[in-house]
C-alpha positions as a Markdown table, in Angstrom:
| # | Residue | x | y | z |
|---|---|---|---|---|
| 1 | Met | 9.8 | 0.4 | -38.7 |
| 2 | Asp | 12.6 | 0.9 | -40.8 |
| 3 | Asp | 12.5 | 1.9 | -44.9 |
| 4 | Tyr | 13.5 | -1.0 | -46.5 |
| 5 | Asn | 15.0 | 1.9 | -49.4 |
| 6 | Asp | 17.9 | 2.7 | -46.9 |
| 7 | Asn | 19.6 | -1.4 | -47.3 |
| 8 | Gly | 19.5 | -0.7 | -50.9 |
| 9 | Tyr | 16.4 | -2.6 | -52.4 |
| 10 | Asp | 14.8 | -2.0 | -55.5 |
| 11 | Asp | 11.9 | 0.1 | -55.0 |
| 12 | Ala | 10.3 | -1.5 | -58.1 |
| 13 | Asp | 10.3 | -5.0 | -56.1 |
| 14 | Tyr | 7.5 | -3.8 | -54.0 |
| 15 | Phe | 9.0 | -5.1 | -51.1 |
| 16 | Gly | 7.8 | -8.7 | -51.7 |
| 17 | Ala | 4.0 | -8.4 | -52.4 |
| 18 | Thr | 2.8 | -11.0 | -55.3 |
| 19 | Gln | -0.6 | -10.5 | -55.8 |
| 20 | Thr | -1.4 | -7.7 | -53.8 |
| 21 | Lys | 1.1 | -5.2 | -55.3 |
| 22 | Gly | 0.0 | -1.9 | -55.2 |
| 23 | Val | -4.3 | -3.1 | -53.8 |
| 24 | Pro | -5.0 | -0.6 | -51.1 |
| 25 | Ala | -6.1 | -2.0 | -48.1 |
| 26 | Ser | -10.3 | -2.4 | -47.6 |
| 27 | Ser | -11.1 | 1.6 | -48.5 |
| 28 | Leu | -13.9 | 1.3 | -45.4 |
| 29 | Asp | -12.5 | 2.2 | -41.9 |
| 30 | Gly | -15.0 | -0.3 | -39.8 |
| 31 | Asp | -16.7 | 1.1 | -36.3 |
| 32 | Val | -14.6 | -0.8 | -34.5 |
| 33 | Glu | -10.4 | -0.3 | -33.8 |
| 34 | His | -9.0 | -3.9 | -33.9 |
| 35 | Gln | -5.3 | -4.0 | -32.1 |
| 36 | Val | -3.9 | -7.4 | -34.0 |
| 37 | Thr | -0.8 | -9.2 | -33.1 |
| 38 | Leu | 0.7 | -10.9 | -35.3 |
| 39 | Arg | 3.2 | -14.5 | -34.5 |
| 40 | Ile | 5.2 | -16.4 | -36.1 |
| 41 | Arg | 7.2 | -20.2 | -35.7 |
| 42 | Tyr | 10.8 | -20.0 | -37.3 |
| 43 | Lys | 14.2 | -21.1 | -35.6 |
| 44 | Cys | 16.8 | -18.4 | -36.3 |
| 45 | Glu | 20.5 | -19.3 | -36.7 |
| 46 | Gln | 22.9 | -16.4 | -35.2 |
| 47 | Gly | 22.5 | -13.4 | -36.0 |
| 48 | Glu | 18.6 | -13.6 | -37.4 |
| 49 | His | 15.6 | -12.2 | -37.0 |
| 50 | Met | 12.1 | -11.2 | -38.2 |
| 51 | Ala | 10.1 | -8.7 | -40.0 |
| 52 | Val | 7.0 | -8.6 | -41.3 |
| 53 | Cys | 5.1 | -6.4 | -43.8 |
| 54 | Gly | 1.8 | -5.4 | -45.6 |
| 55 | Asn | 0.1 | -2.8 | -47.2 |
| 56 | Ile | -1.1 | -1.2 | -44.3 |
| 57 | Pro | 0.4 | 2.4 | -43.1 |
| 58 | Glu | 0.9 | 0.4 | -39.8 |
| 59 | Ile | 3.3 | -2.4 | -41.3 |
| 60 | Gly | 5.3 | -0.1 | -43.9 |
| 61 | Glu | 2.6 | -0.2 | -47.4 |
| 62 | Trp | 5.2 | -2.9 | -49.0 |
| 63 | Lys | 7.9 | -0.2 | -48.4 |
| 64 | Lys | 9.0 | -0.5 | -45.3 |
| 65 | Phe | 8.8 | -3.4 | -42.3 |
| 66 | Val | 8.5 | -3.7 | -38.9 |
| 67 | Glu | 11.2 | -6.2 | -36.8 |
| 68 | Leu | 9.3 | -8.6 | -34.7 |
| 69 | Lys | 10.5 | -9.5 | -31.0 |
| 70 | Trp | 11.3 | -12.9 | -30.5 |
| 71 | Thr | 9.9 | -14.9 | -27.8 |
| 72 | Glu | 10.2 | -18.6 | -26.2 |
| 73 | Gly | 9.5 | -21.5 | -28.3 |
| 74 | Asp | 11.4 | -19.5 | -31.0 |
| 75 | Leu | 7.7 | -17.3 | -31.7 |
| 76 | Trp | 8.2 | -14.5 | -32.9 |
| 77 | Glu | 5.4 | -11.7 | -32.7 |
| 78 | Thr | 5.5 | -7.8 | -32.9 |
| 79 | Lys | 6.0 | -5.6 | -30.4 |
| 80 | Val | 3.2 | -4.2 | -29.6 |
| 81 | Pro | -0.9 | -5.0 | -31.5 |
| 82 | Ile | -1.3 | -3.2 | -34.6 |
| 83 | Gln | -3.6 | -0.7 | -34.4 |
| 84 | Thr | -6.6 | -0.3 | -37.5 |
| 85 | Arg | -9.8 | 0.2 | -38.2 |
| 86 | Lys | -9.5 | -1.6 | -41.5 |
| 87 | Ser | -11.3 | -4.9 | -41.9 |
| 88 | His | -8.4 | -6.6 | -43.6 |
| 89 | Phe | -5.4 | -6.6 | -44.7 |
| 90 | Tyr | -2.8 | -8.4 | -46.4 |
| 91 | Tyr | 0.9 | -9.0 | -45.0 |
| 92 | Lys | 3.9 | -11.5 | -45.8 |
| 93 | Phe | 6.9 | -12.3 | -43.0 |
| 94 | Ile | 11.0 | -11.5 | -44.1 |
| 95 | Leu | 13.8 | -13.3 | -43.1 |
| 96 | Met | 16.4 | -10.7 | -42.1 |
| 97 | Asn | 20.1 | -11.2 | -40.9 |
| 98 | Asn | 21.5 | -8.0 | -38.9 |
| 99 | Gly | 18.8 | -5.4 | -40.0 |
| 100 | Glu | 19.6 | -6.8 | -43.9 |
| 101 | Lys | 16.8 | -9.0 | -46.0 |
| 102 | Val | 17.4 | -12.3 | -46.3 |
| 103 | Lys | 14.9 | -13.8 | -47.7 |
| 104 | Phe | 10.7 | -12.9 | -48.3 |
| 105 | Glu | 8.2 | -15.9 | -48.0 |
| 106 | Glu | 7.1 | -17.5 | -50.8 |
| 107 | Gly | 3.7 | -17.5 | -52.6 |
| 108 | Val | 0.6 | -15.6 | -51.9 |
| 109 | Asp | -0.2 | -12.9 | -49.7 |
| 110 | Arg | -1.6 | -13.4 | -46.4 |
| 111 | Ile | -4.6 | -12.4 | -45.4 |
| 112 | Ala | -6.0 | -11.1 | -41.9 |
| 113 | Asp | -9.4 | -10.8 | -42.1 |
| 114 | Leu | -10.3 | -9.2 | -38.8 |
| 115 | Val | -14.5 | -9.3 | -39.3 |
| 116 | Ile | -14.1 | -13.5 | -38.8 |
| 117 | Leu | -11.5 | -13.5 | -36.5 |
| 118 | Pro | -12.2 | -14.1 | -32.9 |
| 119 | Glu | -11.8 | -11.9 | -30.1 |
| 120 | Ile | -9.0 | -12.6 | -28.1 |
| 121 | Ala | -8.3 | -11.6 | -24.1 |
| 122 | His | -7.1 | -7.7 | -23.6 |
| 123 | Pro | -3.3 | -8.5 | -23.6 |
| 124 | Ser | -2.7 | -6.3 | -20.8 |
| 125 | Gln | 0.8 | -7.4 | -19.7 |
| 126 | Ser | 3.6 | -8.7 | -21.7 |
| 127 | Pro | 6.9 | -9.6 | -20.7 |
| 128 | Asp | 8.0 | -5.7 | -21.8 |
| 129 | Gly | 5.0 | -4.5 | -19.8 |
| 130 | Val | 2.2 | -3.0 | -20.1 |
| 131 | His | 1.0 | -2.2 | -23.7 |
| 132 | Lys | 0.4 | 1.4 | -24.7 |
| 133 | Leu | -2.4 | 1.8 | -26.5 |
| 134 | Lys | -3.7 | 4.0 | -28.5 |
| 135 | Lys | -7.5 | 4.6 | -27.3 |
| 136 | Gly | -9.9 | 6.7 | -29.4 |
| 137 | Lys | -14.2 | 6.9 | -29.7 |
| 138 | Tyr | -14.7 | 3.0 | -31.2 |
| 139 | Pro | -14.6 | 0.0 | -29.8 |
| 140 | Leu | -11.5 | -2.4 | -29.0 |
| 141 | Lys | -11.1 | -5.8 | -30.6 |
| 142 | Phe | -8.4 | -7.7 | -29.5 |
| 143 | Val | -7.5 | -10.6 | -32.2 |
| 144 | Glu | -4.0 | -12.6 | -33.0 |
| 145 | Leu | -3.0 | -14.8 | -36.2 |
| 146 | Asn | -0.2 | -17.2 | -35.6 |
| 147 | Ser | 1.5 | -18.9 | -38.4 |
| 148 | Glu | 4.0 | -21.0 | -39.7 |
| 149 | Trp | 6.8 | -20.1 | -42.1 |
| 150 | Glu | 5.9 | -20.8 | -45.7 |
| 151 | Ser | 2.3 | -22.5 | -44.8 |
| 152 | Phe | -1.1 | -22.5 | -44.4 |
| 153 | Asn | -3.3 | -23.6 | -41.3 |
| 154 | Val | -6.7 | -24.5 | -43.0 |
| 155 | Ile | -9.6 | -25.6 | -40.1 |
| 156 | Phe | -12.1 | -28.4 | -41.5 |
| 157 | Ser | -15.5 | -27.9 | -39.3 |
| 158 | Val | -18.4 | -30.3 | -39.8 |
| 159 | Phe | -21.3 | -31.6 | -37.5 |
| 160 | His | -22.7 | -34.4 | -37.2 |
| 161 | Pro | -24.9 | -36.2 | -34.7 |
| 162 | Leu | -23.1 | -39.2 | -34.1 |
| 163 | Val | -24.5 | -41.6 | -32.2 |
| 164 | Asn | -22.4 | -44.8 | -30.9 |
| 165 | Ser | -19.4 | -43.7 | -28.7 |
| 166 | Asp | -16.8 | -45.6 | -30.6 |
| 167 | Asp | -17.5 | -43.5 | -34.2 |
| 168 | Gln | -15.5 | -41.3 | -35.7 |
| 169 | Met | -15.3 | -38.2 | -38.2 |
| 170 | Arg | -12.0 | -38.5 | -40.8 |
| 171 | Leu | -11.1 | -36.1 | -43.4 |
| 172 | Tyr | -10.4 | -37.6 | -47.0 |
| 173 | Ser | -8.8 | -35.7 | -49.7 |
| 174 | Glu | -7.5 | -36.5 | -53.1 |
| 175 | Asp | -5.1 | -33.4 | -53.2 |
| 176 | Pro | -1.6 | -35.2 | -52.2 |
| 177 | Leu | -1.1 | -31.9 | -50.1 |
| 178 | Phe | -3.5 | -32.4 | -47.8 |
| 179 | Lys | -1.9 | -36.0 | -46.6 |
| 180 | Ala | -5.0 | -37.2 | -46.1 |
| 181 | Gly | -6.0 | -40.5 | -47.1 |
| 182 | Ser | -4.8 | -39.9 | -50.8 |
| 183 | Tyr | -1.1 | -41.4 | -52.7 |
| 184 | Gly | -0.8 | -43.4 | -49.6 |
| 185 | Asn | -1.5 | -41.2 | -46.8 |
| 186 | Pro | -3.9 | -42.2 | -43.8 |
| 187 | Pro | -7.1 | -40.3 | -43.1 |
| 188 | Ile | -7.0 | -37.4 | -40.8 |
| 189 | Tyr | -9.7 | -37.6 | -37.4 |
| 190 | Met | -11.3 | -35.2 | -36.4 |
| 191 | Glu | -12.0 | -34.3 | -32.8 |
| 192 | Arg | -15.2 | -32.7 | -30.8 |
| 193 | Ser | -14.0 | -28.5 | -30.4 |
| 194 | Val | -13.4 | -27.6 | -27.5 |
| 195 | Lys | -16.1 | -24.6 | -27.8 |
| 196 | Ser | -19.3 | -24.1 | -29.2 |
| 197 | Lys | -19.4 | -22.1 | -32.5 |
| 198 | Ser | -22.1 | -19.0 | -32.8 |
| 199 | Trp | -23.3 | -19.6 | -36.3 |
| 200 | Tyr | -23.6 | -23.4 | -35.3 |
| 201 | Asn | -26.0 | -22.0 | -32.4 |
| 202 | Glu | -28.1 | -19.8 | -34.6 |
| 203 | Lys | -28.5 | -22.4 | -36.7 |
| 204 | Tyr | -28.8 | -26.4 | -34.1 |
| 205 | Gly | -29.2 | -24.6 | -30.9 |
| 206 | Glu | -26.4 | -23.9 | -28.1 |
| 207 | Gly | -24.0 | -25.8 | -27.0 |
| 208 | Val | -23.1 | -27.5 | -30.6 |
| 209 | Lys | -19.7 | -28.5 | -31.1 |
| 210 | Pro | -18.6 | -29.4 | -34.4 |
| 211 | Tyr | -15.7 | -31.5 | -35.1 |
| 212 | Gln | -12.5 | -30.0 | -36.5 |
| 213 | Ala | -9.5 | -31.3 | -38.1 |
| 214 | Val | -6.4 | -28.3 | -38.9 |
| 215 | Val | -4.7 | -29.1 | -42.2 |
| 216 | Ser | -1.2 | -27.3 | -43.1 |
| 217 | Ile | -0.8 | -26.5 | -46.6 |
| 218 | Pro | 2.5 | -25.5 | -48.0 |
| 219 | Asn | 2.3 | -21.9 | -49.5 |
| 220 | Pro | 2.5 | -22.4 | -52.7 |
């Protein structure tokens, strides 16, 4: 983790935070130890690389940054999972060049809600070898967040028991940012979820698969 003051940045800027400047992470630690992998797709030019900062100590509390490692497909990710008992935290990605800040992501700060994120398989192996994770008295939950630069992916979900095989579910919006059936844009066709959702199971029974569509929205 690098201290941005060593690079001459102004402490008053709070290293790029916007709405969450000075806002602490959740004050209540949970009874789960989260192992969080942050990942962003970005094609860097020669000498450039990516970093992340946020409002928990593990990613600098908006005063320091953590450099990310490049992986195939221009995906940049945390070198080892972030370990925290916080239920959520805020963060942003940073474009760097030879250790110097080039640009922060514009728009609102990203939110990692670790409670609602689904658990992934244990990432025991990586190109660098076995992750050396700190083990404590709390159960571990492994999660990941995959991002695009200065944009958010929003998942729309709806359940409807369509009867006919040729019936379709479409997404429309009057907001031009959605580009879904407005301002000359075609509607977005929703597809059946591959996996059933637990909250649907509780309401409708086992094996219910909703229709879903993922929409990328610019930030801001």
